N, C-alpha and C positions, 0 to 999 in steps of 0.2 A: 508251777514254775515255768510253764510255757511262755515264750516271748511272743509278742504280737507280730506275726509274719503273714503277709498275704501275697497272692499272685494276682497281677492285673488281669481281669477277665478277658481283655482284648487279646491276650497272648494265645488263648485257646483257639481263636479263629484260624491262626496259622499253624499252631502245634497243639492239637488236643491232648497229647500224651504227656504234657509237662507235669512233673511232680517235684516237690522239694522234700527230701528227707532231712529232718531236723533233730538235733540233739543239744541239750543244754546241761552244763554241769559246772561245779566249782572245783578248783584244784590249785595247787601251788606249782607253777611252771618251773621245771628243772632242766638241767642240761640233758643232752641226748643220753639215753639209757644203753649201757653196754650190752645188757642181756637182750634188749630189743634188737640191736644191730647184729648180734650173733644169730638170733632167730631169722632176721631178714636175709643175711648173707648166706646162711646154710640151708634155709628152707624156702622162703618166699621168693626171693629173686631168681634162683635157678628154675623154680617151677614156672614162674611167669615168663621168663626168657624162653623156655621150651614151648610154652603154650602159644606165644605170638610169633615164633620163628617161622619165616616164610610167608606170613599172612600179609595181605594188603590191610591198610589201616581201616578201610571201610568194612572189613570182615571181622573186626574185633568188637565184641559186645561192649556197649557203653560209648566207645569212640564213634561207631557208625551213627548212632542217634544224635550225638552232639554235633557231628559234622553236618548232618542233614539239617539240623536246626539253624546252624550258622548260615548255610546257604539260603534257607527259607526266609531268613530275616535280612539278607543282603550283605553278609560278610563272607569272605573267601577263607574256608577252613585250612587251605594250604598255606596261606600267609598269616592268618590269625589262629594259632593252634589252641585247642582246648588244653587246659593244664595237664589233664591226665595223659593226653597223647605226648606232651613234652616229657613227662616222667617216663613213660614207656619207651620213648625213643632213647633216653639215656640208658635204660635197662638193656635194650636191644644192642646198643653199641658197646655195652660192657662198662659204661661209666658208672662211677659211684654216685648214689643219690646223696643229696645234701643232708648233712646232720644239722638240724636247726634247734629244736628243743623237744621236750617230752610230748607236748601236745601236737606240734606241727608234724613230727615224725610219724605219729599214729595216724594223723590226718592223711598223710601221703601213703601210708600202708593201705588204708581203705580205698584210696584212689586207684592205686596200681592193681589191686586185687579185682576191683569192679570195672575198671575202665572209665569210671565216672569222675568228673571234676568234683573236688571237695574243698570247701573253704572253712577256716576256723577264724572267729572274730572275737575281739575283746569287747564285751558289752559295755564296759565303762566308756568306750569311745563312741558308742552308738547313742544317738539322740532321737528318742521317739520310736514309733512303730516302723517296721521294715516292709517295703513293698518290692516285689520282683517284677520288673517292667522292662520295656525297651528304652534304651538311651536315645535321647534326641540330639539333633545337630549341635555341635559345640561342647557336649558333655564329655568329660574325661577326668583322669586323675593320675597321680604319680604311682606307678606300679612298684611292687616289691622288687628291688634290684633292677628297676627299669626307669626310663625317663617318662615324661607325660604320655599317656596312652589315650588316643582318640577312641572313644567308646560308642560313637554314633552307630545305631542299629544293633548294638550288642544287647543281650539280655543281662540286666544288672540288678544288684541289690541297692536300694536307696533308703535313707532315713530323712529326718527333717533337715539335716545339714547337706544333703546331696548324695551322690553315688559313692559306693565304697567297695563293691565286690562284684565278681563275675566268674563265669566258668573258664575264662581265659587267664586272667591275672588279677590278684587282689590289690587294693590300695595299701599304702603305708599307714593310712589313718587308723584303721581298725585291726591291724595285724596283731597276732599274739606274740607278746614279748614276755620277759621274765616278771614283769609287774602285773600281768593279767591274772585275774582270779575267777571271773565270771565269764564263761565262754559259750558261744553259740557255734555249732558245727552245722554246715549246710551242704547237703549232697545234691548236686544238680543232675536231675534225671529226666531224660527225654525219650526213654525207651520203655514201652509198656511191658516188655517181656522180663525186665529185671525185677527180681524179688527184693524190693526196697526194705520191707520189714525185716527180712533175714539179714540183709546187709547192715542195717542199723543195729540189730542185736549183736552181730559179730563185732561191729565197731565198738559198741559199748563194752564188750568183754575186753577188747584190746586196750581201750582207755583205762579200764579198771586195772589191768595187769601192768601196763607200762607207763601210765601217767598219773597214778595214784588218785583215780577218780572213784567215788563211791555213791554219788547221788545223781547219776546221769538219767535224764528223762528224754525219751524219744517220741516223735510223732511225725506224721506225714501230712502235707497239704497238696 
């Protein structure tokens, strides 16, 4: 059931520690799960808020590697924030996280626990194999909840129809909505110290518990 996903070998010249954690499964996407948010609000969010309190963003695992990669490829991480940092900033401020749906909510759980950006994509909207590469001049897309995003020099996911995902913000084209059934989850990892296998296994358990998933397959490239 593995989907054809590859990393452009040229990226390793700038960042040899690039890895993608991948998970594919089928499910029926439902509204946000009350039990999930009870767990998040009583356990996960207070624990994360305590762990990041008083720290610089470059001191937080997951965030530090992503920021370094943004700089290495020519983007300002202070202006163009990795999505996990944006979520953790909401947690630090005490703002509520967005309640989206059963899949995206678990996606964001994996992100805030690890500090890594995580994207979930509707494979019905993907055409052909996926490559993780650097975006060229003029490439961009309409982000979820955003206007057109200039993605030049960002590391992005692309299929035969063009670019659709990144560690900053995903496009509306492949986002997971209520009609998605075949889903690919991508964990963007630029930090060799992170135990990506363990993170994927924990994420799989969370998807099984809160998103009615029972056929998830995980792998790393």
